[in-house]
C-alpha positions, -999 to 999 in steps of 0.1 A, spaced: 149 814 816 138 794 786 166 791 762 151 795 727 166 808 695 201 807 710 227 812 683 254 785 681 291 792 684 293 786 647 267 813 641 287 837 661 318 829 641 301 842 610 283 871 627 296 882 661 273 912 663 246 891 680 269 887 711 259 922 723 223 911 725 229 880 746 220 877 783 246 865 808 232 830 811 234 825 774 269 839 772 279 814 799 263 785 780 280 796 747 314 800 765 312 764 776 302 754 740 331 774 726 355 757 750 343 723 740 344 732 703 380 745 708 391 713 725 375 692 697 391 714 670 425 710 687 420 672 688 411 671 651 440 694 642 464 671 661 450 641 643 452 657 609 488 669 616 497 634 628 482 618 597 501 642 574 533 636 593 528 598 591 521 598 554 551 620 546 575 606 572 600 592 547 600 624 527 603 645 558 632 624 571 649 626 537 644 664 535 660 669 570 688 645 561 694 663 528 697 696 546 718 680 574 696 693 602 670 680 627 652 712 633 640 742 612 620 743 580 622 720 551 600 716 520 588 685 501 563 679 473 536 652 475 505 645 456 508 677 437 511 698 468 540 719 482 544 709 519 563 730 544 575 712 575 587 732 605 602 716 635 614 741 662 645 736 682 639 729 719 671 733 739 674 721 775 703 727 798 714 704 826 712 726 857 738 707 878 763 709 849 756 746 844 763 752 881 797 735 878 805 755 847 796 787 864 819 779 893 847 771 869 842 805 851 841 823 885 873 804 896 890 816 864 883 852 874 854 858 850 818 866 857 795 837 850 766 862 843 784 870 811 775 835 799 747 822 821 715 838 832 708 838 869 682 811 866 708 789 849 694 791 814 716 797 784 698 813 755 704 797 722 711 830 706 739 837 731 753 802 729 755 805 691 774 837 693 801 824 716 835 813 704 839 775 699 862 773 730 834 786 753 807 765 735 828 734 741 827 739 779 789 741 778 783 711 755 780 685 783 751 705 798 733 711 765 706 688 750 689 697 717 656 680 709 633 687 680 600 705 689 566 697 675 563 695 637 541 720 619 529 713 584 514 737 559 499 723 527 498 747 498 491 745 461 523 742 439 517 776 423 514 795 457 
């Protein structure tokens, strides 16, 4: 087949109705183009995110310090723009420590399943709801790390 007058992926973004008229070979070619475009867009997005984070690193750090937290959402203003920074909480649990804690709970006559899921994962929601005495037993197995930062830049009036 001679590939003439094939719409680009960008053409299809603005008018997807042409997709129904495409033959399978053209769809295959455009799928590959779309995958490459997606990978490129992801790389550019990461670079832009990194540049914004680099430029605002001192303000971001100050905002998290001011709110006494490492994760969650903070807001700063820069260059006449309102900037929202979101850093999700990523909690990891040490599996060996959780096994020891589960045995300790079982030895005390309680059911470890009340506190620990069978795959030895403790949900943050559940951990947060426990009394401090229970949380303290689990602290050695718990590591909290900040997740990837997300930045949204908006006009001040928005």
